[in-house]
N, CA, C and O atoms as a GROMACS GRO file, in nm:
protein
  572
    1UNK      N    1   1.136  -2.232  -7.121
    1UNK     CA    2   1.195  -2.228  -7.280
    1UNK      C    3   1.064  -2.272  -7.363
    1UNK      O    4   0.967  -2.345  -7.341
    2UNK      N    5   1.121  -2.164  -7.504
    2UNK     CA    6   1.019  -2.122  -7.620
    2UNK      C    7   1.005  -2.290  -7.682
    2UNK      O    8   1.101  -2.366  -7.696
    3UNK      N    9   0.876  -2.318  -7.710
    3UNK     CA   10   0.905  -2.414  -7.812
    3UNK      C   11   0.879  -2.390  -7.930
    3UNK      O   12   0.768  -2.402  -7.982
    4UNK      N   13   1.018  -2.338  -8.005
    4UNK     CA   14   1.038  -2.337  -8.104
    4UNK      C   15   1.079  -2.464  -8.189
    4UNK      O   16   1.176  -2.517  -8.135
    5UNK      N   17   1.043  -2.526  -8.295
    5UNK     CA   18   1.114  -2.649  -8.339
    5UNK      C   19   1.122  -2.665  -8.480
    5UNK      O   20   1.074  -2.570  -8.541
    6UNK      N   21   1.178  -2.776  -8.569
    6UNK     CA   22   1.146  -2.738  -8.657
    6UNK      C   23   1.227  -2.911  -8.706
    6UNK      O   24   1.320  -2.969  -8.650
    7UNK      N   25   1.139  -2.960  -8.841
    7UNK     CA   26   1.198  -3.090  -8.901
    7UNK      C   27   1.235  -3.066  -9.035
    7UNK      O   28   1.182  -3.011  -9.132
    8UNK      N   29   1.371  -3.139  -9.004
    8UNK     CA   30   1.428  -3.115  -9.150
    8UNK      C   31   1.426  -3.292  -9.189
    8UNK      O   32   1.455  -3.394  -9.127
    9UNK      N   33   1.371  -3.258  -9.332
    9UNK     CA   34   1.352  -3.418  -9.427
    9UNK      C   35   1.397  -3.359  -9.556
    9UNK      O   36   1.468  -3.264  -9.590
   10UNK      N   37   1.327  -3.457  -9.616
   10UNK     CA   38   1.342  -3.430  -9.764
   10UNK      C   39   1.256  -3.405  -9.852
   10UNK      O   40   1.164  -3.487  -9.855
   11UNK      N   41   1.250  -3.304  -9.939
   11UNK     CA   42   1.123  -3.258 -10.025
   11UNK      C   43   1.068  -3.315 -10.089
   11UNK      O   44   0.968  -3.267 -10.141
   12UNK      N   45   1.112  -3.460 -10.118
   12UNK     CA   46   1.015  -3.566 -10.164
   12UNK      C   47   0.880  -3.597 -10.072
   12UNK      O   48   0.767  -3.626 -10.113
   13UNK      N   49   0.924  -3.583  -9.935
   13UNK     CA   50   0.858  -3.603  -9.813
   13UNK      C   51   0.693  -3.494  -9.808
   13UNK      O   52   0.588  -3.520  -9.750
   14UNK      N   53   0.730  -3.377  -9.891
   14UNK     CA   54   0.645  -3.248  -9.841
   14UNK      C   55   0.484  -3.300  -9.876
   14UNK      O   56   0.403  -3.278  -9.786
   15UNK      N   57   0.429  -3.372 -10.006
   15UNK     CA   58   0.314  -3.404 -10.020
   15UNK      C   59   0.278  -3.491  -9.873
   15UNK      O   60   0.182  -3.456  -9.805
   16UNK      N   61   0.353  -3.589  -9.838
   16UNK     CA   62   0.276  -3.675  -9.716
   16UNK      C   63   0.290  -3.581  -9.616
   16UNK      O   64   0.186  -3.605  -9.554
   17UNK      N   65   0.347  -3.483  -9.549
   17UNK     CA   66   0.376  -3.400  -9.451
   17UNK      C   67   0.215  -3.287  -9.483
   17UNK      O   68   0.156  -3.209  -9.409
   18UNK      N   69   0.207  -3.303  -9.535
   18UNK     CA   70   0.082  -3.183  -9.602
   18UNK      C   71  -0.024  -3.304  -9.481
   18UNK      O   72  -0.118  -3.228  -9.458
   19UNK      N   73  -0.037  -3.358  -9.449
   19UNK     CA   74  -0.131  -3.414  -9.407
   19UNK      C   75  -0.077  -3.400  -9.214
   19UNK      O   76  -0.127  -3.444  -9.111
   20UNK      N   77  -0.011  -3.355  -9.230
   20UNK     CA   78   0.046  -3.358  -9.066
   20UNK      C   79   0.159  -3.432  -9.069
   20UNK      O   80   0.188  -3.512  -9.158
   21UNK      N   81   0.250  -3.394  -8.931
   21UNK     CA   82   0.375  -3.478  -8.871
   21UNK      C   83   0.292  -3.582  -8.801
   21UNK      O   84   0.182  -3.577  -8.745
   22UNK      N   85   0.375  -3.673  -8.822
   22UNK     CA   86   0.335  -3.791  -8.777
   22UNK      C   87   0.389  -3.818  -8.628
   22UNK      O   88   0.494  -3.767  -8.589
   23UNK      N   89   0.296  -3.918  -8.530
   23UNK     CA   90   0.312  -3.923  -8.408
   23UNK      C   91   0.475  -3.968  -8.388
   23UNK      O   92   0.519  -4.055  -8.463
   24UNK      N   93   0.545  -3.918  -8.306
   24UNK     CA   94   0.677  -4.000  -8.301
   24UNK      C   95   0.778  -3.922  -8.348
   24UNK      O   96   0.894  -3.954  -8.325
   25UNK      N   97   0.742  -3.794  -8.431
   25UNK     CA   98   0.873  -3.719  -8.505
   25UNK      C   99   0.963  -3.698  -8.463
   25UNK      O  100   0.930  -3.687  -8.345
   26UNK      N  101   1.038  -3.686  -8.465
   26UNK     CA  102   1.168  -3.590  -8.466
   26UNK      C  103   1.190  -3.453  -8.466
   26UNK      O  104   1.233  -3.400  -8.568
   27UNK      N  105   1.167  -3.393  -8.373
   27UNK     CA  106   1.181  -3.243  -8.372
   27UNK      C  107   1.314  -3.169  -8.359
   27UNK      O  108   1.379  -3.225  -8.270
   28UNK      N  109   1.390  -3.052  -8.420
   28UNK     CA  110   1.503  -3.008  -8.375
   28UNK      C  111   1.530  -2.871  -8.317
   28UNK      O  112   1.526  -2.780  -8.399
   29UNK      N  113   1.557  -2.840  -8.193
   29UNK     CA  114   1.559  -2.698  -8.165
   29UNK      C  115   1.580  -2.590  -8.276
   29UNK      O  116   1.674  -2.604  -8.353
   30UNK      N  117   1.476  -2.460  -8.290
   30UNK     CA  118   1.503  -2.431  -8.368
   30UNK      C  119   1.648  -2.315  -8.387
   30UNK      O  120   1.660  -2.229  -8.475
   31UNK      N  121   1.751  -2.348  -8.269
   31UNK     CA  122   1.838  -2.253  -8.228
   31UNK      C  123   1.939  -2.357  -8.268
   31UNK      O  124   2.059  -2.329  -8.266
   32UNK      N  125   1.894  -2.482  -8.305
   32UNK     CA  126   2.016  -2.552  -8.346
   32UNK      C  127   2.076  -2.571  -8.499
   32UNK      O  128   2.065  -2.673  -8.567
   33UNK      N  129   2.138  -2.452  -8.536
   33UNK     CA  130   2.144  -2.482  -8.679
   33UNK      C  131   2.247  -2.580  -8.703
   33UNK      O  132   2.249  -2.647  -8.806
   34UNK      N  133   2.360  -2.593  -8.585
   34UNK     CA  134   2.452  -2.730  -8.667
   34UNK      C  135   2.402  -2.851  -8.651
   34UNK      O  136   2.486  -2.937  -8.678
   35UNK      N  137   2.280  -2.901  -8.614
   35UNK     CA  138   2.204  -3.010  -8.585
   35UNK      C  139   2.123  -3.017  -8.742
   35UNK      O  140   2.148  -3.088  -8.839
   36UNK      N  141   2.047  -2.942  -8.726
   36UNK     CA  142   2.002  -2.898  -8.888
   36UNK      C  143   2.039  -2.918  -9.010
   36UNK      O  144   1.982  -2.980  -9.100
   37UNK      N  145   2.168  -2.846  -9.007
   37UNK     CA  146   2.264  -2.876  -9.097
   37UNK      C  147   2.330  -2.994  -9.114
   37UNK      O  148   2.418  -3.013  -9.200
   38UNK      N  149   2.276  -3.105  -9.005
   38UNK     CA  150   2.377  -3.229  -9.060
   38UNK      C  151   2.255  -3.312  -9.128
   38UNK      O  152   2.273  -3.366  -9.237
   39UNK      N  153   2.092  -3.322  -9.039
   39UNK     CA  154   2.019  -3.398  -9.086
   39UNK      C  155   1.998  -3.337  -9.244
   39UNK      O  156   1.974  -3.427  -9.325
   40UNK      N  157   2.005  -3.176  -9.313
   40UNK     CA  158   2.011  -3.140  -9.421
   40UNK      C  159   2.109  -3.212  -9.524
   40UNK      O  160   2.093  -3.249  -9.640
   41UNK      N  161   2.217  -3.217  -9.438
   41UNK     CA  162   2.380  -3.287  -9.528
   41UNK      C  163   2.307  -3.441  -9.557
   41UNK      O  164   2.324  -3.492  -9.668
   42UNK      N  165   2.244  -3.496  -9.478
   42UNK     CA  166   2.203  -3.670  -9.459
   42UNK      C  167   2.105  -3.638  -9.565
   42UNK      O  168   2.150  -3.704  -9.659
   43UNK      N  169   2.000  -3.579  -9.609
   43UNK     CA  170   1.919  -3.581  -9.700
   43UNK      C  171   2.019  -3.594  -9.838
   43UNK      O  172   2.015  -3.677  -9.928
   44UNK      N  173   2.106  -3.483  -9.818
   44UNK     CA  174   2.190  -3.451  -9.993
   44UNK      C  175   2.209  -3.611  -9.984
   44UNK      O  176   2.127  -3.684 -10.040
   45UNK      N  177   2.315  -3.662  -9.914
   45UNK     CA  178   2.356  -3.782  -9.914
   45UNK      C  179   2.280  -3.888  -9.978
   45UNK      O  180   2.328  -3.972 -10.054
   46UNK      N  181   2.135  -3.877  -9.939
   46UNK     CA  182   2.088  -3.969  -9.991
   46UNK      C  183   2.003  -3.951 -10.093
   46UNK      O  184   1.894  -4.007 -10.108
   47UNK      N  185   2.071  -3.841 -10.186
   47UNK     CA  186   2.001  -3.801 -10.281
   47UNK      C  187   1.888  -3.756 -10.344
   47UNK      O  188   1.845  -3.793 -10.454
   48UNK      N  189   1.821  -3.638 -10.236
   48UNK     CA  190   1.753  -3.585 -10.233
   48UNK      C  191   1.733  -3.441 -10.179
   48UNK      O  192   1.825  -3.434 -10.097
   49UNK      N  193   1.672  -3.330 -10.176
   49UNK     CA  194   1.659  -3.205 -10.172
   49UNK      C  195   1.664  -3.182  -9.998
   49UNK      O  196   1.575  -3.245  -9.941
   50UNK      N  197   1.747  -3.110  -9.917
   50UNK     CA  198   1.659  -3.109  -9.776
   50UNK      C  199   1.564  -2.996  -9.771
   50UNK      O  200   1.594  -2.901  -9.843
   51UNK      N  201   1.443  -2.988  -9.692
   51UNK     CA  202   1.406  -2.896  -9.658
   51UNK      C  203   1.347  -2.874  -9.506
   51UNK      O  204   1.308  -2.977  -9.453
   52UNK      N  205   1.336  -2.764  -9.438
   52UNK     CA  206   1.311  -2.738  -9.296
   52UNK      C  207   1.153  -2.706  -9.304
   52UNK      O  208   1.108  -2.650  -9.403
   53UNK      N  209   1.087  -2.737  -9.216
   53UNK     CA  210   0.931  -2.745  -9.202
   53UNK      C  211   0.934  -2.653  -9.031
   53UNK      O  212   0.974  -2.703  -8.925
   54UNK      N  213   0.893  -2.547  -9.047
   54UNK     CA  214   0.867  -2.453  -8.910
   54UNK      C  215   0.746  -2.508  -8.892
   54UNK      O  216   0.656  -2.524  -8.976
   55UNK      N  217   0.750  -2.554  -8.715
   55UNK     CA  218   0.602  -2.577  -8.638
   55UNK      C  219   0.608  -2.439  -8.583
   55UNK      O  220   0.699  -2.377  -8.529
   56UNK      N  221   0.454  -2.401  -8.619
   56UNK     CA  222   0.468  -2.279  -8.480
   56UNK      C  223   0.420  -2.374  -8.378
   56UNK      O  224   0.353  -2.475  -8.401
   57UNK      N  225   0.475  -2.318  -8.227
   57UNK     CA  226   0.456  -2.287  -8.150
   57UNK      C  227   0.320  -2.342  -8.055
   57UNK      O  228   0.322  -2.389  -7.942
   58UNK      N  229   0.207  -2.318  -8.146
   58UNK     CA  230   0.106  -2.373  -8.039
   58UNK      C  231   0.080  -2.475  -8.094
   58UNK      O  232   0.013  -2.547  -8.021
   59UNK      N  233   0.112  -2.540  -8.239
   59UNK     CA  234   0.117  -2.667  -8.246
   59UNK      C  235   0.164  -2.758  -8.170
   59UNK      O  236   0.116  -2.872  -8.173
   60UNK      N  237   0.294  -2.714  -8.064
   60UNK     CA  238   0.306  -2.852  -8.026
   60UNK      C  239   0.293  -2.888  -7.877
   60UNK      O  240   0.330  -2.806  -7.792
   61UNK      N  241   0.244  -3.002  -7.844
   61UNK     CA  242   0.185  -3.015  -7.680
   61UNK      C  243   0.279  -3.088  -7.610
   61UNK      O  244   0.331  -3.198  -7.632
   62UNK      N  245   0.294  -2.988  -7.503
   62UNK     CA  246   0.450  -2.987  -7.436
   62UNK      C  247   0.422  -3.170  -7.376
   62UNK      O  248   0.512  -3.253  -7.377
   63UNK      N  249   0.307  -3.194  -7.338
   63UNK     CA  250   0.304  -3.334  -7.282
   63UNK      C  251   0.320  -3.433  -7.387
   63UNK      O  252   0.314  -3.554  -7.363
   64UNK      N  253   0.336  -3.397  -7.475
   64UNK     CA  254   0.323  -3.502  -7.582
   64UNK      C  255   0.503  -3.474  -7.633
   64UNK      O  256   0.555  -3.505  -7.741
   65UNK      N  257   0.539  -3.436  -7.567
   65UNK     CA  258   0.747  -3.431  -7.575
   65UNK      C  259   0.800  -3.553  -7.518
   65UNK      O  260   0.751  -3.608  -7.420
   66UNK      N  261   0.880  -3.584  -7.568
   66UNK     CA  262   0.962  -3.736  -7.527
   66UNK      C  263   1.100  -3.696  -7.574
   66UNK      O  264   1.128  -3.644  -7.682
   67UNK      N  265   1.192  -3.735  -7.462
   67UNK     CA  266   1.369  -3.746  -7.505
   67UNK      C  267   1.373  -3.792  -7.641
   67UNK      O  268   1.266  -3.839  -7.680
   68UNK      N  269   1.444  -3.792  -7.703
   68UNK     CA  270   1.519  -3.857  -7.850
   68UNK      C  271   1.610  -3.932  -7.807
   68UNK      O  272   1.729  -3.900  -7.811
   69UNK      N  273   1.572  -4.029  -7.766
   69UNK     CA  274   1.685  -4.175  -7.654
   69UNK      C  275   1.732  -4.261  -7.805
   69UNK      O  276   1.781  -4.373  -7.787
   70UNK      N  277   1.718  -4.212  -7.953
   70UNK     CA  278   1.847  -4.207  -8.039
   70UNK      C  279   1.928  -4.128  -8.045
   70UNK      O  280   2.035  -4.173  -8.084
   71UNK      N  281   1.925  -3.987  -8.013
   71UNK     CA  282   1.982  -3.927  -8.053
   71UNK      C  283   2.093  -3.897  -7.906
   71UNK      O  284   2.194  -3.828  -7.902
   72UNK      N  285   2.042  -3.958  -7.824
   72UNK     CA  286   2.118  -3.986  -7.666
   72UNK      C  287   2.200  -4.085  -7.721
   72UNK      O  288   2.320  -4.072  -7.699
   73UNK      N  289   2.163  -4.185  -7.788
   73UNK     CA  290   2.274  -4.326  -7.762
   73UNK      C  291   2.376  -4.310  -7.874
   73UNK      O  292   2.495  -4.332  -7.850
   74UNK      N  293   2.322  -4.262  -8.033
   74UNK     CA  294   2.401  -4.235  -8.053
   74UNK      C  295   2.421  -4.052  -8.135
   74UNK      O  296   2.372  -4.008  -8.240
   75UNK      N  297   2.514  -3.985  -8.029
   75UNK     CA  298   2.497  -3.883  -8.033
   75UNK      C  299   2.560  -3.793  -8.174
   75UNK      O  300   2.646  -3.844  -8.246
   76UNK      N  301   2.508  -3.659  -8.200
   76UNK     CA  302   2.595  -3.615  -8.367
   76UNK      C  303   2.713  -3.560  -8.285
   76UNK      O  304   2.716  -3.438  -8.273
   77UNK      N  305   2.800  -3.624  -8.233
   77UNK     CA  306   2.927  -3.581  -8.181
   77UNK      C  307   3.020  -3.449  -8.220
   77UNK      O  308   3.079  -3.370  -8.146
   78UNK      N  309   3.010  -3.455  -8.362
   78UNK     CA  310   3.071  -3.351  -8.451
   78UNK      C  311   3.008  -3.216  -8.450
   78UNK      O  312   3.070  -3.110  -8.465
   79UNK      N  313   2.872  -3.231  -8.431
   79UNK     CA  314   2.784  -3.126  -8.435
   79UNK      C  315   2.757  -3.038  -8.318
   79UNK      O  316   2.723  -2.920  -8.305
   80UNK      N  317   2.793  -3.168  -8.211
   80UNK     CA  318   2.729  -3.127  -8.076
   80UNK      C  319   2.898  -3.073  -8.009
   80UNK      O  320   2.900  -3.038  -7.890
   81UNK      N  321   3.026  -3.068  -8.087
   81UNK     CA  322   3.117  -3.072  -8.022
   81UNK      C  323   3.142  -3.179  -7.881
   81UNK      O  324   3.226  -3.183  -7.791
   82UNK      N  325   3.078  -3.221  -7.900
   82UNK     CA  326   3.076  -3.339  -7.766
   82UNK      C  327   3.102  -3.485  -7.773
   82UNK      O  328   3.042  -3.553  -7.856
   83UNK      N  329   3.181  -3.532  -7.697
   83UNK     CA  330   3.194  -3.718  -7.745
   83UNK      C  331   3.067  -3.782  -7.663
   83UNK      O  332   2.987  -3.733  -7.583
   84UNK      N  333   3.087  -3.927  -7.724
   84UNK     CA  334   2.961  -4.028  -7.678
   84UNK      C  335   2.944  -3.980  -7.556
   84UNK      O  336   2.863  -3.900  -7.509
   85UNK      N  337   3.049  -4.051  -7.501
   85UNK     CA  338   3.110  -3.995  -7.359
   85UNK      C  339   3.067  -3.944  -7.277
   85UNK      O  340   3.008  -3.988  -7.178
   86UNK      N  341   3.102  -3.792  -7.324
   86UNK     CA  342   3.032  -3.695  -7.232
   86UNK      C  343   2.858  -3.652  -7.232
   86UNK      O  344   2.818  -3.589  -7.134
   87UNK      N  345   2.775  -3.682  -7.326
   87UNK     CA  346   2.730  -3.694  -7.357
   87UNK      C  347   2.651  -3.798  -7.267
   87UNK      O  348   2.583  -3.762  -7.171
   88UNK      N  349   2.663  -3.909  -7.299
   88UNK     CA  350   2.593  -3.992  -7.178
   88UNK      C  351   2.614  -3.972  -7.056
   88UNK      O  352   2.536  -4.027  -6.977
   89UNK      N  353   2.696  -3.912  -7.017
   89UNK     CA  354   2.762  -3.877  -6.874
   89UNK      C  355   2.685  -3.805  -6.851
   89UNK      O  356   2.621  -3.833  -6.750
   90UNK      N  357   2.647  -3.686  -6.920
   90UNK     CA  358   2.548  -3.537  -6.852
   90UNK      C  359   2.405  -3.574  -6.867
   90UNK      O  360   2.312  -3.503  -6.828
   91UNK      N  361   2.388  -3.724  -6.944
   91UNK     CA  362   2.261  -3.739  -6.971
   91UNK      C  363   2.208  -3.816  -6.828
   91UNK      O  364   2.111  -3.788  -6.757
   92UNK      N  365   2.328  -3.946  -6.811
   92UNK     CA  366   2.283  -4.026  -6.680
   92UNK      C  367   2.260  -3.949  -6.500
   92UNK      O  368   2.207  -3.973  -6.391
   93UNK      N  369   2.366  -3.822  -6.591
   93UNK     CA  370   2.355  -3.743  -6.410
   93UNK      C  371   2.232  -3.662  -6.400
   93UNK      O  372   2.193  -3.605  -6.298
   94UNK      N  373   2.162  -3.662  -6.541
   94UNK     CA  374   2.057  -3.539  -6.511
   94UNK      C  375   1.943  -3.575  -6.510
   94UNK      O  376   1.926  -3.692  -6.473
   95UNK      N  377   1.828  -3.501  -6.545
   95UNK     CA  378   1.672  -3.538  -6.490
   95UNK      C  379   1.616  -3.659  -6.637
   95UNK      O  380   1.524  -3.736  -6.611
   96UNK      N  381   1.664  -3.661  -6.742
   96UNK     CA  382   1.626  -3.738  -6.828
   96UNK      C  383   1.506  -3.724  -6.869
   96UNK      O  384   1.415  -3.807  -6.881
   97UNK      N  385   1.512  -3.588  -6.897
   97UNK     CA  386   1.338  -3.530  -6.991
   97UNK      C  387   1.364  -3.498  -7.144
   97UNK      O  388   1.462  -3.516  -7.216
   98UNK      N  389   1.227  -3.440  -7.167
   98UNK     CA  390   1.241  -3.372  -7.313
   98UNK      C  391   1.331  -3.271  -7.320
   98UNK      O  392   1.419  -3.249  -7.404
   99UNK      N  393   1.293  -3.202  -7.208
   99UNK     CA  394   1.373  -3.035  -7.195
   99UNK      C  395   1.550  -3.088  -7.168
   99UNK      O  396   1.645  -3.052  -7.238
  100UNK      N  397   1.555  -3.145  -7.094
  100UNK     CA  398   1.683  -3.195  -7.059
  100UNK      C  399   1.762  -3.245  -7.187
  100UNK      O  400   1.882  -3.225  -7.205
  101UNK      N  401   1.670  -3.318  -7.280
  101UNK     CA  402   1.746  -3.363  -7.368
  101UNK      C  403   1.761  -3.230  -7.512
  101UNK      O  404   1.852  -3.225  -7.596
  102UNK      N  405   1.664  -3.154  -7.501
  102UNK     CA  406   1.659  -3.064  -7.576
  102UNK      C  407   1.784  -2.974  -7.553
  102UNK      O  408   1.851  -2.933  -7.647
  103UNK      N  409   1.814  -2.942  -7.409
  103UNK     CA  410   1.923  -2.872  -7.370
  103UNK      C  411   2.050  -2.933  -7.398
  103UNK      O  412   2.147  -2.863  -7.426
  104UNK      N  413   2.057  -3.088  -7.391
  104UNK     CA  414   2.196  -3.137  -7.382
  104UNK      C  415   2.232  -3.152  -7.550
  104UNK      O  416   2.344  -3.124  -7.591
  105UNK      N  417   2.102  -3.210  -7.660
  105UNK     CA  418   2.176  -3.276  -7.789
  105UNK      C  419   2.010  -3.179  -7.873
  105UNK      O  420   1.940  -3.237  -7.956
  106UNK      N  421   1.991  -3.085  -7.842
  106UNK     CA  422   1.903  -3.037  -7.933
  106UNK      C  423   1.799  -3.079  -7.975
  106UNK      O  424   1.759  -2.989  -8.049
  107UNK      N  425   1.703  -3.188  -7.978
  107UNK     CA  426   1.646  -3.276  -8.011
  107UNK      C  427   1.547  -3.312  -7.935
  107UNK      O  428   1.564  -3.274  -7.820
  108UNK      N  429   1.438  -3.376  -7.955
  108UNK     CA  430   1.307  -3.439  -7.892
  108UNK      C  431   1.266  -3.520  -7.998
  108UNK      O  432   1.336  -3.545  -8.096
  109UNK      N  433   1.162  -3.556  -7.980
  109UNK     CA  434   1.004  -3.643  -8.025
  109UNK      C  435   0.915  -3.541  -8.004
  109UNK      O  436   0.926  -3.448  -7.924
  110UNK      N  437   0.850  -3.559  -8.060
  110UNK     CA  438   0.678  -3.540  -8.077
  110UNK      C  439   0.577  -3.656  -8.079
  110UNK      O  440   0.518  -3.686  -8.183
  111UNK      N  441   0.556  -3.727  -7.956
  111UNK     CA  442   0.441  -3.865  -7.972
  111UNK      C  443   0.321  -3.808  -8.022
  111UNK      O  444   0.246  -3.906  -8.022
  112UNK      N  445   0.245  -3.696  -8.074
  112UNK     CA  446   0.141  -3.704  -8.156
  112UNK      C  447   0.121  -3.632  -8.270
  112UNK      O  448   0.210  -3.551  -8.298
  113UNK      N  449   0.037  -3.639  -8.336
  113UNK     CA  450   0.041  -3.551  -8.454
  113UNK      C  451   0.016  -3.401  -8.409
  113UNK      O  452  -0.036  -3.336  -8.319
  114UNK      N  453   0.114  -3.384  -8.572
  114UNK     CA  454   0.098  -3.259  -8.560
  114UNK      C  455   0.046  -3.175  -8.650
  114UNK      O  456   0.110  -3.149  -8.752
  115UNK      N  457  -0.074  -3.120  -8.626
  115UNK     CA  458  -0.177  -3.073  -8.734
  115UNK      C  459  -0.097  -2.976  -8.846
  115UNK      O  460  -0.016  -2.886  -8.828
  116UNK      N  461  -0.154  -3.033  -8.974
  116UNK     CA  462  -0.089  -2.937  -9.100
  116UNK      C  463  -0.088  -2.807  -9.095
  116UNK      O  464   0.000  -2.743  -9.153
  117UNK      N  465  -0.187  -2.748  -9.026
  117UNK     CA  466  -0.225  -2.597  -9.042
  117UNK      C  467  -0.136  -2.506  -8.912
  117UNK      O  468  -0.154  -2.388  -8.883
  118UNK      N  469  -0.022  -2.616  -8.838
  118UNK     CA  470   0.096  -2.545  -8.757
  118UNK      C  471   0.207  -2.559  -8.823
  118UNK      O  472   0.300  -2.555  -8.743
  119UNK      N  473   0.263  -2.579  -8.988
  119UNK     CA  474   0.317  -2.648  -9.012
  119UNK      C  475   0.363  -2.558  -9.120
  119UNK      O  476   0.269  -2.531  -9.195
  120UNK      N  477   0.517  -2.480  -9.169
  120UNK     CA  478   0.494  -2.359  -9.230
  120UNK      C  479   0.606  -2.486  -9.334
  120UNK      O  480   0.646  -2.597  -9.300
  121UNK      N  481   0.630  -2.403  -9.469
  121UNK     CA  482   0.761  -2.455  -9.532
  121UNK      C  483   0.780  -2.273  -9.638
  121UNK      O  484   0.689  -2.202  -9.680
  122UNK      N  485   0.909  -2.254  -9.648
  122UNK     CA  486   0.972  -2.093  -9.658
  122UNK      C  487   0.898  -1.992  -9.661
  122UNK      O  488   0.893  -1.904  -9.747
  123UNK      N  489   0.802  -2.014  -9.502
  123UNK     CA  490   0.767  -1.900  -9.434
  123UNK      C  491   0.625  -1.903  -9.527
  123UNK      O  492   0.571  -1.794  -9.548
  124UNK      N  493   0.568  -2.019  -9.578
  124UNK     CA  494   0.420  -2.001  -9.649
  124UNK      C  495   0.368  -2.130  -9.573
  124UNK      O  496   0.455  -2.210  -9.540
  125UNK      N  497   0.220  -2.165  -9.538
  125UNK     CA  498   0.094  -2.240  -9.463
  125UNK      C  499   0.166  -2.363  -9.572
  125UNK      O  500   0.167  -2.356  -9.695
  126UNK      N  501   0.211  -2.452  -9.505
  126UNK     CA  502   0.218  -2.604  -9.597
  126UNK      C  503   0.094  -2.662  -9.655
  126UNK      O  504   0.090  -2.697  -9.773
  127UNK      N  505  -0.006  -2.674  -9.574
  127UNK     CA  506  -0.106  -2.689  -9.660
  127UNK      C  507  -0.227  -2.577  -9.592
  127UNK      O  508  -0.232  -2.496  -9.500
  128UNK      N  509  -0.304  -2.620  -9.686
  128UNK     CA  510  -0.409  -2.499  -9.689
  128UNK      C  511  -0.520  -2.497  -9.598
  128UNK      O  512  -0.548  -2.613  -9.566
  129UNK      N  513  -0.600  -2.405  -9.538
  129UNK     CA  514  -0.681  -2.437  -9.494
  129UNK      C  515  -0.801  -2.512  -9.515
  129UNK      O  516  -0.847  -2.484  -9.626
  130UNK      N  517  -0.860  -2.584  -9.461
  130UNK     CA  518  -0.963  -2.683  -9.511
  130UNK      C  519  -1.051  -2.647  -9.572
  130UNK      O  520  -1.094  -2.712  -9.667
  131UNK      N  521  -1.121  -2.497  -9.521
  131UNK     CA  522  -1.223  -2.402  -9.601
  131UNK      C  523  -1.132  -2.367  -9.764
  131UNK      O  524  -1.196  -2.382  -9.867
  132UNK      N  525  -1.025  -2.334  -9.770
  132UNK     CA  526  -0.988  -2.311  -9.893
  132UNK      C  527  -0.963  -2.430  -9.944
  132UNK      O  528  -0.968  -2.419 -10.066
  133UNK      N  529  -0.938  -2.539  -9.913
  133UNK     CA  530  -0.904  -2.617  -9.994
  133UNK      C  531  -1.083  -2.681 -10.069
  133UNK      O  532  -1.106  -2.698 -10.188
  134UNK      N  533  -1.158  -2.698  -9.978
  134UNK     CA  534  -1.299  -2.688  -9.989
  134UNK      C  535  -1.314  -2.566 -10.126
  134UNK      O  536  -1.384  -2.582 -10.226
  135UNK      N  537  -1.273  -2.508 -10.113
  135UNK     CA  538  -1.335  -2.381 -10.194
  135UNK      C  539  -1.276  -2.385 -10.360
  135UNK      O  540  -1.331  -2.366 -10.469
  136UNK      N  541  -1.159  -2.413 -10.325
  136UNK     CA  542  -1.065  -2.451 -10.403
  136UNK      C  543  -1.120  -2.561 -10.555
  136UNK      O  544  -1.126  -2.540 -10.676
  137UNK      N  545  -1.154  -2.685 -10.460
  137UNK     CA  546  -1.215  -2.820 -10.531
  137UNK      C  547  -1.356  -2.774 -10.576
  137UNK      O  548  -1.369  -2.831 -10.684
  138UNK      N  549  -1.445  -2.719 -10.557
  138UNK     CA  550  -1.552  -2.672 -10.623
  138UNK      C  551  -1.535  -2.526 -10.726
  138UNK      O  552  -1.619  -2.473 -10.799
  139UNK      N  553  -1.428  -2.499 -10.705
  139UNK     CA  554  -1.435  -2.411 -10.791
  139UNK      C  555  -1.407  -2.492 -10.952
  139UNK      O  556  -1.438  -2.476 -11.070
  140UNK      N  557  -1.327  -2.588 -10.864
  140UNK     CA  558  -1.235  -2.696 -11.038
  140UNK      C  559  -1.409  -2.736 -11.089
  140UNK      O  560  -1.466  -2.710 -11.195
  141UNK      N  561  -1.443  -2.782 -11.012
  141UNK     CA  562  -1.579  -2.882 -11.052
  141UNK      C  563  -1.700  -2.779 -11.124
  141UNK      O  564  -1.795  -2.841 -11.170
  142UNK      N  565  -1.702  -2.678 -11.133
  142UNK     CA  566  -1.731  -2.532 -11.216
  142UNK      C  567  -1.721  -2.602 -11.368
  142UNK      O  568  -1.620  -2.666 -11.398
  143UNK      N  569  -1.836  -2.586 -11.468
  143UNK     CA  570  -1.775  -2.575 -11.586
  143UNK      C  571  -1.712  -2.446 -11.624
  143UNK      O  572  -1.656  -2.435 -11.733
   0.00000   0.00000   0.00000
């Protein structure tokens, strides 16, 4: 499985995400549009604008991936087109790994920080590389 994930969040959180995604962040596999759409609708319902943060696969450390236990306990049944019982039955009869979780519900968690240089928004880096930021700071300080 290619480790291509996104993180759906509020536009108001972009500034804090510029420091990287926090330990325990929920990730959606990039081919799970129905799940991403659900989270985007939730952000709109909360009165904010949704954004999708793309994560460079090289920023995902497989050993730090874990199942999304909340997603298993309270699955997005409409988006998954499965009942809670079906999700639990499949989960309980399987391996219960992060990979099985992604295969079943399309999500997992990354239990370590994802550095900002692995994050993109609208195809652009979310955070400028440190060298570019330092250069920009020096230029602002010049008379």
